[in-house]
C-alpha positions in Angstrom: 26.5 44.6 -15.3 23.8 42.5 -17.1 26.3 39.9 -18.4 29.6 38.5 -17.3 30.5 36.2 -14.4 29.0 38.6 -11.8 26.3 40.0 -14.0 22.6 39.9 -13.1 21.7 37.4 -15.8 24.4 35.0 -14.8 23.5 35.3 -11.1 19.8 34.7 -12.0 20.8 31.6 -14.0 22.8 30.2 -11.0 19.9 30.9 -8.7 17.5 29.1 -11.0 19.9 26.1 -11.2 20.2 26.0 -7.4 16.4 26.2 -7.0 16.0 23.3 -9.4 18.6 21.2 -7.5 16.8 22.1 -4.2 13.5 21.0 -5.7 14.9 17.6 -6.8 16.6 17.2 -3.3 13.3 18.0 -1.6 11.4 15.5 -3.7 14.0 12.8 -2.9 13.7 13.5 0.8 9.9 13.5 0.7 9.9 10.3 -1.2 12.2 8.6 1.3 9.9 9.8 4.2 6.9 8.4 2.3 8.8 5.1 2.0 9.4 5.0 5.7 5.8 5.8 6.5 4.6 3.1 4.1 6.9 0.5 5.7 5.6 1.4 9.2 1.9 1.8 8.4 1.3 -0.2 5.3 -0.9 0.8 2.5 -4.6 0.1 3.0 -6.0 -1.3 -0.2 -9.7 -1.0 -1.3 -11.3 -4.1 0.1 -13.0 -6.6 -2.1 -16.0 -8.3 -0.5 -19.0 -9.5 -2.5 -20.9 -10.3 0.7 -20.0 -8.0 3.6 -21.0 -9.3 7.0 -20.6 -12.9 5.9 -17.4 -14.9 6.3 -16.4 -16.6 3.1 -14.6 -20.0 3.2 -15.4 -23.2 5.0 -13.3 -22.7 8.1 -10.7 -25.4 7.3 -7.0 -24.8 7.3 -6.9 -25.1 3.5 -10.1 -22.9 3.1 -10.3 -20.6 6.2 -13.1 -18.2 6.9 -11.8 -14.9 5.5 -12.3 -11.4 6.9 -12.4 -9.2 3.8 -13.8 -6.0 5.2 -14.6 -4.2 8.4 -18.1 -5.4 8.1 -16.8 -9.0 8.2 -14.6 -8.2 11.2 -17.6 -6.6 13.0 -19.8 -9.7 12.1 -17.0 -12.1 13.4 -16.7 -10.2 16.7 -20.5 -10.2 17.1 -20.7 -13.9 16.2 -18.1 -14.8 18.8 -19.6 -12.5 21.4 -22.9 -14.2 20.9 -21.5 -17.7 21.5 -20.1 -19.1 18.3 -16.7 -20.3 19.6 -15.3 -21.4 16.2 -13.8 -24.5 17.9 -11.4 -26.2 15.4 -12.1 -23.5 12.7 -9.6 -21.3 11.0 -10.2 -17.6 10.4 -7.9 -15.4 8.3 -7.6 -11.7 8.0 -7.4 -11.1 4.2 -6.7 -7.3 4.1 -5.1 -4.6 6.2 -8.0 -2.6 7.6 -8.2 1.0 8.7 -11.3 1.9 10.7 -11.1 5.5 9.5 -10.6 4.7 5.8 -13.5 4.3 3.4 -11.3 1.8 1.5 -11.7 -0.7 4.4 -15.5 -0.7 4.2 -17.9 -1.9 1.5 -20.6 0.4 2.9 -19.4 2.6 5.7 -22.8 4.2 6.0 -24.7 0.9 6.6 -27.2 1.5 9.3 -27.7 -0.5 12.5 -25.3 -3.3 11.6 -24.6 -6.0 14.2 -26.0 -4.0 17.0 -24.2 -0.7 16.2 -26.6 2.2 16.1 -26.4 4.6 13.1 -23.9 4.6 10.3 -21.3 1.9 10.9 -18.1 3.9 10.4 -19.3 6.7 12.7 -20.3 4.2 15.4 -17.0 2.4 15.2 -14.9 5.6 15.4 -16.8 7.5 18.1 -18.8 6.8 21.3 -17.9 3.3 22.6 -16.3 2.4 19.3 -15.5 -1.2 18.4 -16.7 -3.6 21.1 -14.0 -6.2 20.4 -14.2 -10.0 20.2 -15.2 -10.9 23.7 -16.9 -13.3 26.0 -20.7 -13.0 26.5 -19.9 -13.1 30.2 -16.9 -10.8 30.9 -16.8 -12.1 34.5 -16.3 -15.7 33.4 -12.9 -17.3 33.4 -13.6 -19.3 30.3 -12.6 -18.6 26.7 -15.2 -18.4 24.0 -12.9 -18.3 20.9 -11.4 -21.8 20.4 -10.5 -21.4 16.8 -7.3 -20.4 15.0 -6.9 -16.7 14.0 -4.3 -15.9 11.3 -3.5 -12.2 11.1 -1.8 -12.8 7.7 0.8 -10.0 8.4 -2.1 -7.5 8.0 -2.4 -4.4 10.0 -5.6 -3.2 11.7 -5.2 0.6 12.3 -7.2 3.3 13.9 -9.1 0.8 16.0 -11.0 2.9 18.5 -12.3 1.2 21.6 -13.9 3.1 24.6 -15.5 0.1 26.3 -16.9 0.0 29.8 -14.9 -1.6 32.6 -16.2 -3.6 35.6 -14.4 -4.4 38.8 -13.4 -7.9 37.6 -12.8 -7.2 33.9 -10.4 -4.7 32.5 -9.2 -6.4 29.4 -9.9 -4.5 26.2 -8.5 -5.2 22.7 -9.2 -6.8 19.4 -9.6 -10.0 21.5 -10.5 -9.2 25.0 -8.6 -11.1 27.6 -11.6 -13.3 28.7 -12.0 -14.4 25.1 -8.9 -16.2 24.1 -7.8 -19.7 24.9 
């Protein structure tokens, strides 16, 4: 009863082996799901930005202005919105950015940055959220960004925008429709 082909010890050993096989199979399935998720969403790295809120580079094709953090993206949007059209300049997104991830900020708690009230991450992920790169006059039919923007195969995720609409302006996005050439 304890030993032999149908004994309790033999059955316990088989159950243990089946459990181990199931664990290995489960780990393989989970790993394949993680691979699919990574391929779809990308992995957001810790940004490296020695001067957040300042675009590095000279704006040429060989040395573009680089967006290295969410603070840089916010500054860039604010700069364009306030009239810098970047005509003939090159701007490049250097990292994938996730507005909800601390890894995409140098200081997510920076206060009152580029017109956002309170802690930056909270301001960008609640209320009106990110204002976008837009014309200073949303009713104008003219573009204000005349530069070259290279997304560099990077992903911007969890971009929250809850902007206000007017009768003549309904475009909302990273680049609002009255902003691009």
